[in-house]
N, C-alpha and C positions, 0 to 999 in steps of 0.2 A: 555297144551297150547303151549308148545314149540316143539311139535312133528313135526312141519313143517320144523325144521332144519335138519331133516333126510329125505332121498328120499322115497316118498311113492310109493306104487305099481302102475305101469303104466297100462293104458288101451288105447284103440284106440279112439273111438268116442262115445259120449253120447248125447242124445237128451232129452230136458226137456221143455215142453210147446212150445213156439214159437222160443226158442233159441236153436241153435246147437253149442255145445262146443266141440272143439278139445282137447282131454285130453293130447295129446302129446305136444301141444302148451302150455298147462297149466304147464306141467313139465318144459318147458323152461322158462316160466314166473316166476316160483318159484325160479329158479336160479338167474334171474335178481333181484328179490326182496330180496333175501338173501344178495346180495351185498348192496342193499339199507339199510338193517338193520345195517350191520357192518360199512359202510361208514357214515351213519347217526349218529351212536353212537360215532365214532371217531371225526367227525367234530363238533358235539354238544359239546363234551368235550373240544375241542380246543377253540370254541367260548366262553364257560363258563370260561375257564382259562383267555382268553383275557379280558372278562368283569371284572373279579376279579382284574387283574392287573390295569386296567384303573380306577376302582372305588377306589382302595387303593392309588392312586396318587392324591394329592391335585391339582396339575397342570392340569391334564386331567379332573378332576371333574369341575374345574373352566373354562377351555378354550376349552374343546373338548366334549361338550354334544352330538353332533351329531355322533361322533365316538363311544361313549358309546352306543348310541341308535342303531347304525348299528350293534354293537356286539350282542345286545339282539335280533335284527331282524334276524340276521344270525342264532342265537341259535334257534329261532322259526322255521326257514326254515329247519334246520337239524333235529329238533325233528319231524316236519311234515313228512319228508322223512322216518325217522326211524319208526314212527307209521304206515305210509302207508305200509312199507315193512312187518311189523308184521301182519297187517290186511290182506293184499293180500295173503301172504304165508299161513296163517291160513285158509282163505276162499278157495283158490285153492286146498289145501290139503284135506279139508273137501269135496269138490265137487268130487275129484278123488276117495276118499274112499267110500262115501255114494252114489254117482251117482245122487245127488239131487241138484237143484238150487233154492234158495229162491226168491220169488217175491219181487221186490224193486220198489219204486216210487221215484220221485225226492225229496220228503220231508223225507222219511225214510233214503235216502242216506245222506241228509243234516244234519240229526240228529247224524251222526257218528262223534266222537270227532276228529279222525285223519284228516278228511276233513276240519274241522274248522281250526285246527292248520296249515295244509298245505296251506290253502287259505291265512291266515294271513302272513305266511312265504313267499308266492309268492308276496304279495302286498307291504309289508313294506320295504324290502331292496332297491328296485329301487327308491322309493320316497325319502328315506333317502339319497341315494347317489346323487340324483339330487339336494337336498337341501344342501348337503355338498359342491358340486361344486359352487352353488350360494353363499354360505357363504364365501368360499375362495375368490371368485371374489369381493364381497363387502368389505372384509377385505383389499384387495390390493388397491381398489379404495379409500376407506375412511381412510385407515391407522389405523383403530381402530377395535379391536375384541370386539363386544358388547355381553355381557352376556345375556342381555334382548332379543336381536335378536336371539341368539342361542336357548333360551327357547321357543320363538315363533315358530321357525322352528321345534323343537321337538314336540310341541303341534300340529302343523299343520300336521306333518307326522302321528301322532296317529289319529287325526280326519279323515284324508283321508282314512286310513285303516279301521277305524270303519264304516264310511259312506259307503265305497265301499262294505265291507263285508255284511253290513245290506241290501244293495240293492240286492246283490247276493242271500241272503237267502230269501228276499221277492219274488224274481223271482222263487226260488225253491218252496216256499209255494204256489204261484199262480199256478204252474204247477203240483201240487200234484194229480190232478184228470185227467191229460192228458194221463194216461196209464202207463204201466210198462216200466222201463228203464233197461239198462244192469246191470246184477247182481253184477258187481264189482264196481259200483258207481264211475265212473270217473267224472271229472269236467264238461265235456260236457253233460253227462247224467244227472247230478244234476242241473246245473245252466243254461244249454242251450248254444247255439252257440254264442249268442250275448255277454253274460258275459264272456264266455271263451275266445272269441276273444279280449275282452277288457283287460283281464289279460295278454294274450300273448303280445299284443301291448304295454301295460304298462311296461312290462319287457324290451322290446326293446327300447322304447323311454326314459325310466328312466335312464338306464345305459349309453346309447349313449349321452344323455344330460349331464350326469355327466362327461363324457370324454371331451365333448366340453367346458363346463364351466371351468373345472380344467385346460384344455390346455390354454384357454384365460387368466386365472388367473396366470398361470406359465409364460406365455409370458410377461404379464404386470409387473410381479414381477422381471423378469430378466432385463427388461428395467429400472425399478426403481432402482435396485441395481447398474447397470452400471452408471446411472446418479449420484447416491450417491457417487460412487467411484471417478468419475471425479470431483464432487464438493469438496470432501475431499482433493483431490490432489491440486486443485486450491487454497483452503483456506490455505493449508500448505505452498504453495509458497508465497502467499500474507502475511502470518504471519511472515515468515522469512524476507521478504523484509522490512516490517514496524517495526519489532522487538517488536510486541505486545505479549509478552510471556504469561501473564495471560489470555487474550482473546483466544490465540492460544491453551492453555491448556484446557480451558473450551470447545472450539469447538471440539477439538480432543476427549475429553471424551464423548461428546454428539454423535460424529460420531461413536465411538466404540460401544456405547449403541444401536444406530440405526442399526448398522451392525449386532449385535447379534439378534436383533428382526427380521431383514430381513432374516437372515439365518434360524432362527427357523420357521418363516412363510413359507419360501421356502421349507423346509423339510416337513412340514405338507401338503403343496400343492402337492409336489411330491408324498408323500404317498397316498393321495386321488386320484391322477391321475393314479397311478399304480393300485390301487384297482378298480377304475372304468374301466380301460382298460382290466384288467383280467375278470371282470364281463361281459364286452361287448363280449369278445371272448368265455367265457364259458357258458354264459346265454343268451345273446341277439341273437346270431346266432342260437343256438338250438331253441329258441322261434320263430324265423323267420320260421324255418321248421315246428314247431307246428302250426303256423298261416297258412302256406301253406296247411298243412294237414287238417286244419279245413275248409278252403275256397275252395281248389282246389282238391287235391288228397291225399289219406291216405298215411302216411309214415310208412315203415316197422318198426316192433318192434326192429330189430337189429340196427336201426338208432335212433329211438325216445327214447328207454329206456336208453341207455348210456348217453343221454342228461341230465337225472336226476342225474347221477353220477357227471357230470360236474357242475351242480347247487350246489350239496352238497359240492364238493371240493372247489368251489368258496367261500362258506360261511365259510369254515374252514381254508383257507389259509391266511387270513388277519393278523393273529398274526405274521406270518413269515415276511410279508411285513413291518409291523411296527418295528420289531426287526432289520431288515436290513436297513431301510430308516430313522427311527426316533431316533435320538441320545438320546433324553429325555426319550422316552419309554424304550430304551435299558438300559440306566443307572438305571432307576427305577427298572426294572426286576432284574438286576445284584445286585443292592443294597438290594433289598428285599430278594433274595435268600441267599446272603452272610450274611445278618443280622440273618436269621434263623440259619445258620450254626454257627455263632459266639455265639448265645444264647445257642445252644446245647453244644458248646465247653465250654462256661463259666459255665454252669450248671454241666457238667461232672468234671470240675476243682474244683468246690466247693465241690462236693461229694468226690473227691480225697483228698482235704484238710481236710475235716471233718474226713475221715477215718484215715489220717495220724495223726491228733490230738488225736484220740481215741487210736491209736497204741502207740503213745508216752506216753500217760498217763498210759497205761498198763505196759509199760517198766519201767516207773518211779516207779510205785508201786512195781514192781518186784525187782528193785535194792534196794528200801527201806526195803523190806522184808529181803534181804540178809544182809544189813549193820545194820539195827535196827529191830530186830525181835519183840521187845515189842511194838515199834511204829506201826509196820505192823499189829500186832494183834488189836491194838486200831483202826487203819484206816479201817480195814476190818470188824470190829464188826458192826452189824446192829445198826442204830441210833434209839434212844428211844425218842418218842415225849413226851414232858412234857410241862406244862403250864409255862407262863412267871414268873420269880423270884421264881421258884420252883426247889428244888434240890432233888436228890435221891442218895442213897449210893449203890455202886456196889462192891462186894467183889470178888476178883479173886486171887488165889494162896496165900491167906493169906494177901494180900495187900488191902488197902481201897482207892478208888478213888472217888473224888467228881466231879460230872458233873453239871455244872451250865447252865440252859436253858435260 
């Protein structure tokens, strides 16, 4: 199964049916997809770690359902790239070795697991980031982070992905008798140009919309924080002039609380804005090229294939963005890691204490053996189990001792 990780024997050109396959280009494609395998595995691991830390935090479980959803969406995207790399490398290696190409239809291609995971991973993250931008904007305008609203956004993102994927597979099922498709089962060969164009356009519009919405939310939040600062300064001056100390204390306490909430919200908006901006650069721009390739002219593999690497990196980099930009997430990760180290340290200290206790007991018995030999003989003698209120007589060295149980 893993023979494709090693370079197969090369050939020049092979023909099979109506397709002509350049075996030298297959060698190059195997190299591209090997990188997909390793990048997919690494980025999927990073997304899984991110999801773990988010789920172990009560704060993020309560207030950041869409960020958790994005972590799982990115995990699906990385797994889809990983599985695609394994399938393509295995397929191309088999073609080079056997010189045979299997006949594929749109429906036989659609039945492959990697294509399903890849489609879900293409559709879910852009919609999630669009809804994240909308949620941040509503939080700034209303001043309230609604848990019910977040749940509705999560459910809507899942429904969108399920409905879109179902439509794509319905198209593939309808096209099953339209003839053979390319043997490597790409998106266009499986779902047709219309659905493929929809996926490319969705990736562009979703990420760009996330940038626009988060930018508006950040701008409104900055204005709100400036107005709150001016209001706090004015209230301080008025309180000093009227000498209303209790009212001044209450207003200052409320101002400090509001400031903390504003700072936390601004940090989350900034994190979402950075994530959307990176996604726009790494995913939306390459998908514009794919859309041009679909509608106008084909793009070379040397340009289109590295775009998949950018998509995979985009899904794995979010954990570093949150570590740098979100203080609450950073504190949670540090606390979690240090807690594990403290537990290991405390368990090792308990083991050392137990060992020290056993050693001290052995030394005590040794000293008793030196100072009181008869008592040592009695202490080291095996205990004899007897019933309650029963006695037995033991004779040793002519002496008689009575043991009461």
